[in-house]
C-alpha positions in Angstrom: 18.7 -0.8 16.2 17.3 -4.2 17.1 17.9 -7.1 14.7 14.7 -8.8 15.8 12.3 -9.5 12.9 9.2 -7.3 13.1 5.8 -8.9 12.6 4.2 -7.3 9.5 0.6 -7.8 8.7 -0.6 -8.2 5.1 -4.4 -8.0 4.6 -5.8 -10.5 2.2 -8.3 -10.3 -0.7 -11.3 -12.6 -0.7 -11.7 -14.5 -3.9 -13.5 -17.5 -5.3 -11.3 -20.5 -6.2 -14.1 -22.8 -7.4 -16.1 -23.8 -5.6 -14.9 -22.2 -2.3 -14.0 -18.7 -1.1 -10.3 -18.2 -0.1 -8.4 -15.4 1.6 -5.4 -14.8 -0.6 -2.2 -12.6 -0.8 0.1 -12.5 -3.7 3.4 -14.3 -3.1 5.5 -11.3 -4.3 4.2 -9.2 -1.4 5.0 -11.9 1.1 8.4 -12.4 -0.3 9.1 -8.6 -0.3 8.2 -8.3 3.4 10.4 -11.3 4.3 13.4 -10.6 2.1 13.5 -6.8 1.6 11.8 -5.5 4.8 13.3 -8.2 7.0 10.0 -9.0 8.6 7.8 -11.9 9.5 4.8 -11.8 7.2 1.4 -12.4 8.9 -1.6 -12.8 6.5 -4.7 -11.0 7.8 -8.1 -12.4 6.6 -10.7 -10.2 5.0 -13.3 -10.6 7.8 -14.7 -7.1 7.7 -16.5 -6.3 10.9 -15.4 -9.7 12.3 -11.8 -8.6 12.4 -10.7 -7.8 16.0 -8.8 -4.7 14.9 -7.5 -3.5 18.3 -6.3 -6.9 19.3 -4.7 -7.4 16.0 -2.8 -4.2 16.1 -1.3 -5.2 19.5 0.3 -8.2 17.7 1.7 -6.3 14.7 4.7 -4.0 14.2 3.6 -2.7 10.8 1.1 -3.3 7.9 1.6 -3.7 4.1 -1.5 -2.9 2.1 -1.2 -4.6 -1.3 -2.4 -4.3 -4.9 -5.3 -6.4 -6.1 -7.3 -7.1 -9.3 -10.3 -5.5 -7.5 -11.2 -1.8 -7.2 -12.4 0.0 -4.1 -16.2 0.3 -4.3 -17.2 3.9 -5.3 -19.7 4.3 -2.5 -16.7 4.6 -0.1 -15.8 8.0 -1.7 -19.2 9.1 -3.0 -18.3 8.1 -6.6 -20.5 7.1 -9.4 -21.5 3.5 -9.9 -18.8 1.3 -11.4 -19.0 0.1 -15.0 -20.5 -3.3 -15.6 -17.9 -6.0 -15.1 -15.7 -4.1 -12.6 -14.3 -6.4 -10.0 -14.9 -5.5 -6.4 -14.1 -7.0 -3.1 -16.4 -5.6 -0.4 -14.9 -7.9 2.3 -11.5 -6.4 1.6 -12.9 -2.9 1.7 -14.7 -3.6 5.0 -11.4 -4.9 6.4 -8.7 -2.7 5.1 -10.3 0.8 5.3 -11.0 0.8 9.1 -7.8 -1.3 9.7 -5.6 1.3 7.9 -7.1 4.2 9.7 -6.7 2.5 13.1 -3.1 1.5 12.3 -2.0 5.0 11.4 -3.7 6.5 14.4 -1.9 3.9 16.6 1.5 4.8 15.2 2.1 1.6 13.3 4.2 1.9 10.1 2.1 1.5 7.0 3.2 1.0 3.4 0.4 1.0 0.8 0.9 -0.2 -2.8 -1.5 0.3 -5.8 -4.9 -0.6 -4.5 -3.5 0.1 -1.0 -2.6 3.6 -2.3 -6.1 4.1 -3.4 -7.4 2.8 -0.1 -5.2 5.3 1.8 -6.6 8.2 -0.2 -10.2 7.1 0.5 -9.4 6.6 4.2 -8.4 10.3 4.4 -11.5 11.5 2.6 -10.1 11.6 -1.0 -11.8 10.4 -4.2 -10.7 8.2 -7.1 -10.8 8.2 -10.9 -12.2 4.9 -11.8 -10.8 4.8 -15.3 -7.8 7.1 -15.7 -7.3 6.0 -19.3 -10.7 7.5 -20.3 -9.8 11.0 -19.0 -8.7 13.8 -21.5 -5.0 14.3 -21.4 -4.2 11.3 -19.2 -2.1 8.3 -20.0 -3.2 4.7 -20.1 -1.7 3.4 -16.9 -2.9 -0.2 -17.4 -0.7 -3.1 -18.2 -1.1 -5.0 -21.4 -2.4 -8.5 -20.4 -1.2 -9.9 -23.7 2.4 -9.4 -22.8 4.5 -11.8 -20.7 4.6 -11.1 -16.9 8.2 -9.7 -17.1 7.1 -7.1 -19.6 3.9 -6.2 -17.8 5.9 -5.3 -14.7 8.7 -3.5 -16.6 9.2 0.2 -16.1 7.1 2.2 -18.5 7.0 5.8 -17.5 8.8 8.3 -15.3 7.6 9.9 -12.1 8.9 13.1 -10.7 9.6 13.1 -7.0 8.6 16.1 -4.9 11.5 18.4 -4.1 12.6 18.0 -0.5 10.1 15.1 0.0 10.5 11.8 1.7 11.0 9.8 -1.5 13.6 12.2 -2.9 15.5 11.7 0.4 15.1 7.9 0.5 15.9 7.3 -3.2 18.5 10.1 -3.8 16.8 11.0 -7.1 14.5 13.6 -8.6 13.0 11.4 -11.3 12.7 7.6 -11.4 11.1 5.1 -13.8 8.3 2.9 -12.6 5.9 0.1 -13.7 2.2 0.9 -14.1 -0.7 -1.6 -13.7 -3.7 0.4 -12.7 -6.9 2.0 -14.0 -8.0 3.7 -10.8 -6.1 6.7 -9.6 -6.2 9.6 -7.2 -8.8 12.3 -8.2 -9.1 14.5 -5.1 -6.2 14.0 -2.6 -7.3 13.2 0.9 -7.0 15.7 3.7 -3.6 15.6 5.5 -1.9 13.8 2.6 1.2 15.2 0.9 2.1 14.5 -2.7 5.5 12.7 -3.0 5.5 11.8 -6.8 3.5 12.6 -10.0 3.4 11.0 -13.4 4.0 13.1 -16.6 0.2 13.4 -17.0 -0.2 14.8 -13.5 -1.7 11.7 -11.9 -0.5 11.4 -8.2 1.8 8.4 -8.0 2.9 8.6 -4.4 1.9 10.4 -1.2 2.5 10.3 2.6 0.5 11.1 5.6 1.8 14.4 6.8 1.2 14.1 10.5 1.5 10.3 10.9 3.4 9.2 14.0 5.4 6.8 11.9 6.1 5.7 8.4 2.9 6.1 6.3 3.6 6.1 2.6 1.6 5.1 -0.5 2.9 4.4 -4.0 0.8 3.7 -7.1 3.4 1.5 -8.8 4.6 -2.0 -7.7 8.0 -1.9 -5.9 7.4 -5.4 -4.6 8.0 -6.9 -8.1 11.5 -8.4 -8.1 12.4 -6.0 -5.3 15.8 -7.5 -4.6 16.9 -6.6 -8.2 15.8 -3.0 -8.0 17.8 -0.7 -5.6 15.1 2.0 -5.4 12.4 -0.6 -4.6 14.6 -2.2 -2.1 15.3 1.2 -0.4 11.5 1.6 0.1 11.0 -1.7 1.7 14.2 -1.3 3.8 12.9 2.0 5.1 9.5 0.4 5.9 11.2 -2.5 7.6 13.4 -0.2 9.7 10.3 1.7 10.8 8.7 -1.6 11.8 11.7 -2.7 13.8 11.8 0.6 15.6 8.1 0.1 16.4 8.8 -3.4 17.7 11.6 -2.2 19.9 9.5 0.6 21.4 6.6 -1.7 22.1 8.7 -4.4 23.7 10.6 -1.8 25.8 7.2 -0.6 27.1 6.1 -4.1 27.8 9.3 -4.7 29.8 8.9 -1.5 31.8 5.3 -2.4 32.6 6.3 -5.8 33.8 9.0 -4.3 36.1 6.5 -1.9 37.6 
């Protein structure tokens, strides 16, 4: 396989850093793409309809959709209005939802984390619980903001991997421990998605796109956190990076063939 570094897009969030609006991506995601996936991170601004999606996809070998403090707006999945004070990012929604759909259709490898996982479910027609912790019989999947960062991202519960699934194959395990920093979660799974992992309370923690032309995986936890110290997290990013390198090799081979013709 080619050792060339694939170009991996990371869509940004739009946030106010007083007094101006910025397009921002957490450094932990950028570092994970560079160190663990072996790619060249390319930050993609949240321009909504102003994003030239088809042109952008021609320049990328894969996409990582990250977590975020904001929630997907409920009108995207016919949900009830959010509680007062819920943080939303309509510019990100307007950018990531169509970009993800187009990327998967085009055969680009896609790895979705936390908010990205929720976005992938919505893209395929699924719905979301807005506050899992308020549901009868469900765990509180949120982090404790009073704790130090290391403790907030520490493993807190098990997930059971689907027998014979992609994750079981990649990680060589049936049960793993993961961190948990979310309030939204999968309610109705989108069409064409296959469950890859579940929490003890039944919440879907990972799924893949069944008929995707390439790698298309979503996880609800945060494998990007200190990825180089966690063999299972590293295995996920390495598999994603391998898929991106394969895509890059195929694309460049086609370009060479076209130039020769």
